[in-house]
C-alpha positions in Angstrom: 0.0 0.0 0.0 2.7 2.5 0.9 3.2 5.6 3.0 2.6 7.9 0.1 -1.0 6.7 -0.5 -3.3 9.8 -0.6 -6.6 8.3 -1.5 -7.5 7.9 2.2 -6.7 11.6 3.3 -10.1 13.0 2.2 -12.1 10.4 4.2 -10.3 10.2 7.6 -13.2 11.7 9.4 -15.4 8.8 8.5 -14.7 5.0 8.6 -12.0 4.5 6.0 -12.0 1.9 3.1 -10.2 1.7 -0.1 -9.9 -1.1 -2.6 -6.1 -0.8 -2.7 -4.6 -4.0 -1.3 -3.1 -3.7 2.2 -0.3 -6.1 3.1 -0.8 -7.5 6.7 1.3 -10.0 8.7 -0.1 -11.7 11.7 2.2 -13.5 14.2 0.3 -15.9 16.6 1.4 -18.3 19.2 -1.9 -20.3 19.5 -5.1 -21.3 17.7 -7.3 -18.6 19.6 -4.8 -16.0 19.2 -4.5 -16.8 15.4 -8.3 -16.5 15.2 -8.2 -13.0 17.0 -5.1 -11.7 15.1 -6.5 -12.8 11.6 -10.0 -11.6 12.2 -8.7 -8.4 13.7 -6.4 -7.7 10.7 -9.3 -7.9 8.4 -11.4 -5.6 10.4 -8.9 -2.8 11.1 -7.2 -2.7 7.6 -8.4 0.6 5.8 -9.0 -1.3 2.6 -11.5 -3.9 1.2 -8.6 -5.8 -0.1 -6.2 -7.5 2.4 -3.2 -9.8 1.6 -2.8 -11.7 4.8 0.5 -13.5 5.7 0.2 -15.8 8.8 3.1 -16.7 10.9 2.8 -19.3 13.7 5.2 -18.9 16.5 6.8 -22.2 17.2 6.3 -23.3 20.8 4.2 -25.6 23.0 0.9 -24.1 21.8 1.5 -24.1 18.1 -1.7 -25.1 16.6 -2.2 -28.4 14.9 -3.8 -28.7 11.4 -7.0 -29.8 13.3 -7.1 -26.8 15.4 -6.6 -24.4 12.6 -9.3 -26.2 10.5 -11.6 -25.6 13.5 -10.8 -22.1 13.8 -11.8 -21.6 10.1 -9.7 -18.4 9.4 -7.7 -18.6 6.3 -4.6 -16.6 5.1 -2.9 -16.2 1.8 0.1 -17.9 3.2 0.7 -19.6 6.7 3.8 -21.0 8.0 5.5 -21.8 11.3 8.6 -19.7 12.4 10.8 -18.9 15.4 10.9 -15.3 16.7 14.1 -14.5 14.7 12.8 -16.0 11.6 9.7 -13.8 11.9 11.9 -10.8 12.5 14.1 -11.8 9.3 10.7 -11.9 7.3 9.8 -8.4 8.5 13.3 -7.2 7.5 13.2 -8.6 4.1 9.6 -8.1 3.3 7.2 -5.2 2.7 4.2 -5.1 5.1 1.8 -2.2 5.9 0.6 -3.6 9.2 1.8 -6.2 11.6 -0.5 -7.8 14.1 1.3 -9.4 17.2 -1.3 -11.8 18.6 0.9 -13.2 21.4 1.4 -13.4 25.1 2.7 -10.1 26.6 6.3 -11.4 26.8 6.2 -12.3 23.2 4.8 -8.9 22.1 7.6 -7.1 24.0 10.3 -9.2 22.5 8.9 -8.7 19.0 8.7 -4.8 19.6 12.3 -4.7 20.6 13.2 -6.9 17.6 11.4 -4.7 15.3 12.8 -1.6 16.7 16.4 -3.1 16.3 15.7 -3.8 12.6 16.2 0.0 12.2 14.2 0.3 8.9 13.3 3.7 7.5 9.8 2.4 6.6 8.3 0.1 8.9 4.9 -1.4 9.3 2.2 -0.2 11.8 2.2 -2.5 14.7 -1.0 -3.5 16.4 -1.7 -5.9 19.4 -4.4 -6.5 22.1 -6.0 -9.1 23.9 -7.8 -12.3 22.7 -10.6 -12.1 25.3 -11.6 -11.0 28.9 -8.7 -9.3 30.7 -9.2 -10.5 34.2 -5.5 -11.0 35.4 -2.0 -9.5 35.3 -3.6 -6.2 33.9 -0.6 -4.0 34.6 2.0 -6.7 33.6 0.4 -7.6 30.2 -0.3 -4.1 29.3 3.3 -2.8 29.8 4.7 -5.7 28.0 2.4 -4.5 24.9 3.5 -0.8 25.3 5.3 0.2 22.3 3.0 -1.0 19.6 1.2 1.8 17.6 -2.2 0.6 18.3 -3.0 -1.3 21.6 -6.6 -2.5 21.0 -9.1 -2.5 24.0 -12.1 -4.9 23.6 -14.5 -2.5 25.2 -15.0 1.0 26.7 -14.4 -0.5 30.1 -11.0 -2.0 29.0 -9.9 1.2 27.2 -10.5 3.2 30.4 -8.3 0.6 32.4 -5.6 0.6 29.8 -5.1 4.2 29.8 -5.1 4.3 33.5 -2.2 1.8 33.7 -0.1 3.7 31.1 -0.6 7.0 32.6 0.1 5.6 36.0 3.7 4.8 35.1 4.1 8.0 33.0 4.0 6.2 29.7 2.2 7.5 26.6 -1.3 6.2 26.4 -2.1 7.3 22.9 -1.9 3.9 21.5 -4.9 2.7 23.5 -7.7 2.3 20.8 -11.3 1.1 21.7 -12.6 -1.8 19.5 -14.4 -5.1 20.3 -13.6 -8.8 20.1 -13.5 -9.4 16.3 -15.2 -12.8 16.4 -18.6 -11.8 17.6 -21.3 -12.5 15.2 -23.9 -15.0 14.2 -27.6 -14.9 14.1 -29.5 -13.6 17.1 -31.0 -16.3 19.4 -34.3 -17.9 18.3 -35.9 -20.6 20.4 -36.9 -23.7 18.4 -39.8 -25.9 19.1 -38.6 -29.1 20.6 -34.9 -27.9 21.0 -33.6 -27.6 24.5 -29.8 -27.6 24.6 -27.3 -26.6 27.5 -23.7 -26.1 26.7 -20.9 -25.9 29.2 -17.8 -23.9 27.6 -14.7 -25.4 29.3 -11.6 -23.4 29.8 -8.2 -25.0 29.7 -6.8 -23.6 32.8 -9.9 -22.3 34.8 -10.6 -23.9 37.3 -7.1 -25.4 37.7 -7.4 -28.2 40.3 -8.5 -31.7 39.4 -11.0 -31.5 42.3 -12.7 -28.4 41.0 -12.8 -29.7 37.4 -14.3 -33.0 38.6 -16.9 -31.1 40.5 -17.9 -29.0 37.6 -18.0 -32.1 35.3 -20.1 -34.1 38.0 -22.7 -31.2 38.2 -23.0 -31.0 34.4 -23.8 -34.6 34.2 -26.1 -34.5 37.2 -28.0 -31.8 35.4 -28.3 -34.0 32.4 -29.7 -36.8 34.5 -32.2 -34.3 36.2 -33.4 -33.1 32.8 -33.4 -36.2 30.4 -35.4 -34.4 27.8 -32.6 -31.7 27.5 -29.4 -32.2 25.4 -26.3 -31.4 27.5 -23.1 -30.6 25.6 -19.6 -30.4 27.0 -17.8 -28.0 24.6 -14.1 -28.8 24.5 -11.3 -26.6 23.3 -8.7 -29.2 22.4 -8.0 -32.9 22.3 -5.6 -34.6 24.8 -2.1 -33.7 23.6 -3.1 -30.4 21.9 -2.5 -27.1 23.6 -4.3 -23.7 23.2 -3.7 -20.2 24.5 -3.5 -21.6 28.2 -2.1 -25.0 29.3 -4.6 -27.8 30.1 -3.1 -30.3 32.3 -6.2 -32.0 33.4 -8.5 -32.5 30.3 -12.2 -33.1 31.0 -12.2 -35.9 28.5 -9.9 -37.9 30.9 -12.1 -37.1 34.0 -15.3 -38.1 32.0 -13.7 -41.6 31.4 -13.5 -42.0 35.2 -17.0 -40.8 36.2 -18.8 -43.2 38.4 -22.0 -44.5 36.6 -20.8 -43.4 33.3 -22.5 -40.8 31.2 -26.3 -40.3 30.5 -27.4 -40.8 26.9 -28.4 -37.0 26.6 -24.9 -35.8 27.5 -22.1 -35.7 25.0 -18.7 -33.8 24.6 -18.3 -31.8 21.4 -15.5 -30.1 19.5 -15.9 -27.6 16.6 -16.2 -23.9 16.0 -17.9 -22.2 18.9 -20.1 -20.1 16.6 -21.6 -23.3 15.2 -22.2 -24.8 18.6 -23.8 -21.6 19.7 -26.3 -21.8 16.7 -28.2 -24.6 18.6 -27.5 -23.5 22.2 -30.4 -22.5 24.5 -28.3 -21.8 27.6 -24.5 -21.4 27.7 -22.9 -22.0 31.1 -19.2 -21.2 31.9 -16.9 -20.2 34.7 -15.6 -17.1 32.8 -14.9 -18.1 29.3 -15.0 -15.6 26.4 -17.6 -17.7 25.0 -20.0 -16.0 27.3 -19.6 -12.8 25.4 -20.0 -14.6 22.1 -23.4 -15.9 23.5 -24.6 -12.6 24.9 -23.9 -10.8 21.7 -26.3 -13.1 20.2 -28.7 -12.8 23.1 -28.3 -16.6 24.0 -29.2 -17.0 27.7 -26.0 -17.2 29.7 -24.9 -18.2 33.1 -21.6 -17.5 34.9 -21.2 -20.1 37.7 -20.5 -19.1 41.3 -20.2 -22.6 42.6 -16.6 -22.2 43.2 -16.8 -18.7 44.6 -16.4 -15.4 42.8 -12.7 -14.9 42.6 -10.1 -13.3 40.6 -8.2 -16.6 40.2 -11.4 -17.8 38.3 -11.9 -14.7 36.3 -15.7 -14.7 37.1 -15.3 -11.4 39.0 -15.2 -9.9 35.7 -18.9 -10.5 35.5 -19.8 -8.7 38.8 -22.9 -6.4 37.9 -23.7 -8.2 34.9 -26.7 -10.2 36.3 -25.3 -13.5 34.9 -23.9 -15.0 38.1 -25.6 -18.2 39.2 -25.1 -21.6 40.7 -25.7 -25.1 39.3 -28.4 -25.4 42.1 -30.3 -22.5 40.5 -29.7 -23.6 36.9 -31.1 -27.1 37.9 -34.2 -25.4 39.1 -34.8 -23.6 35.8 -33.3 -20.3 36.5 -32.3 -18.2 33.4 -30.1 -15.1 34.2 -31.1 -11.8 32.7 -28.0 -9.7 31.7 -27.9 -6.0 32.7 -28.1 -3.8 29.6 -25.5 -1.1 30.9 -22.9 -3.8 31.8 -23.3 -5.2 28.3 -22.8 -1.7 26.8 -19.6 -1.0 28.9 -18.2 -4.5 27.9 -18.6 -4.0 24.2 -21.2 -6.7 23.8 -23.4 -4.8 21.3 -26.3 -7.1 20.5 -27.6 -4.3 18.1 -26.1 -2.8 15.0 -23.4 -0.6 16.9 -21.2 -3.6 16.6 -20.6 -2.8 12.9 -19.0 0.4 14.0 -17.0 -0.9 16.7 -13.9 -1.0 14.6 -14.2 2.4 12.9 -11.9 4.2 15.4 -9.2 1.5 15.0 -9.4 1.5 11.2 -9.3 5.4 11.3 -6.1 5.3 13.4 -4.4 2.7 11.3 -5.3 4.7 8.2 -3.6 8.0 9.8 -0.5 6.1 10.6 -0.2 4.6 7.2 -0.4 8.2 5.7 2.6 9.3 7.7 5.8 9.8 5.6 7.6 7.9 8.3 6.5 6.2 11.5 8.1 7.3 14.7 10.6 4.9 16.2 9.1 2.0 18.3 9.6 3.1 21.9 8.5 0.5 24.5 8.1 1.5 28.2 10.5 -1.3 29.2 14.2 -0.5 28.2 17.6 -1.5 29.6 17.3 1.7 31.7 13.8 1.4 32.9 13.8 -2.4 33.7 17.3 -3.6 33.8 16.7 -6.5 35.9 13.5 -7.7 34.0 14.0 -6.8 30.2 17.3 -8.7 29.3 16.1 -11.9 30.7 12.7 -11.7 28.9 14.4 -10.8 25.6 16.9 -13.7 26.0 14.1 -16.2 26.2 13.2 -15.2 22.8 16.8 -15.4 21.7 17.3 -11.6 21.6 20.0 -9.5 23.2 19.1 -6.6 25.4 19.3 -4.1 22.3 16.8 -6.4 20.4 19.3 -8.1 18.1 19.5 -11.8 17.7 21.8 -13.5 20.3 24.9 -15.3 19.1 23.8 -18.6 17.8 20.5 -17.3 16.4 22.0 -16.4 13.0 20.0 -17.5 9.8 20.6 -20.9 8.4 20.0 -22.2 5.0 16.3 -23.1 4.6 15.8 -26.9 4.3 14.1 -28.2 1.2 12.9 -31.4 -0.1 13.4 -34.5 1.7 15.6 -32.7 4.3 12.7 -30.4 5.0 10.2 -33.2 5.2 12.4 -34.9 7.7 13.1 -31.9 9.8 9.4 -31.2 10.1 8.5 -34.7 11.1 11.2 -34.6 13.8 9.7 -31.4 15.0 6.3 -32.8 15.2 7.5 -35.7 17.2 9.4 -33.6 19.7 6.6 -31.2 20.2 4.1 -34.2 20.7 6.7 -35.6 23.3 7.0 -32.2 25.0 3.4 -31.8 25.3 3.2 -35.3 26.8 5.6 -34.4 29.4 3.8 -31.1 30.3 0.4 -32.7 30.4 1.1 -36.2 31.8 4.5 -36.3 33.5 4.8 -32.8 35.1 1.5 -33.0 37.1 2.6 -36.4 38.4 6.0 -35.0 39.6 4.1 -32.1 41.2 1.9 -34.3 43.0 4.7 -36.4 44.3 6.4 -33.3 45.6 3.4 -32.5 47.6 3.5 -35.9 49.5 
């Protein structure tokens, strides 16, 4: 697209759109962040034509082919890379926008790596959060500082983000209100003869085996209490797969050991959340972002209080929402009624206003693309402001304190043909072994240490 494009300048006071192709690179470290990053890229690009290049950061949560297919978001090209391979692609390529869909530490490392490239013409850098921000607010936000645009998914989040940046004396101008990019689908319509309850699981909430077993038991008991009702356990990943958060105790394994087995009206399901919501009459969760997807479509939604309303669970985010309920109340037929003002603050627009939720971000990106030259990337964390924190964080991503590659991270010749096939097979096997160790062996060792 280029910095000298002028066709946008006359329309910056309104939502911007042009037919000229915008080149966007998305770097993601999990299936859910790929979904967020790719959909965000298409919503904020000031063009009706987007050339999308996807980069999947190699690590424990790199999505499998099955997970990518389930997400259902395509790209013009998609490849797996290390952090330094991505930075080399940014050095050698020509992109208008880069979306960093990573955990905070990954965002910070890539910001310093991009800054160290020293390119005269660099892309607009965008980042944000894939869902509800209920923990590590200041930590995660300061690790994202330095991006040109830090997206907030709601008015509520935008105010919190600015307060954190201003509180440390950092520029808060990058904070831009938007919304979750994957909200959508047809509004809820009850169907004669259909009565479906869906429990949306989370990989790491709750964390303990006892709490997860309790929730599963109550869900199965709900199915037995209501044999006419279809009860679905919506799973995020299969055993051995990882997503945004680590799942050490999969519900699938707990279900296999449940006394008395499973009732015929209960079953686990995978698949795209939007497709599952198409047939949902009540969505139940502890604090999953799926609640916001359901609320956007006006699907009855309940946030569980059985394990308490606690920051560690994330359900404290729903205080004032009108959605908090226990399994006892749901067993008795209760259906929560959401608070309209709370929905508005959280960016859950069940009306046409969602269509304009990305106008501000699109306009800001368009303005930045028109600049002859973007300012240097300037994160809050530097070797001067965080000398005991930043160097170690960058080293974990094989970067020196100045953002350049560490010795030993130099580019190697790209493998081709049989050599590349063998290399990729070994990588997949190694990743499977690592996931097995994290999911099966590590929990056993921790339990032994507690004896």
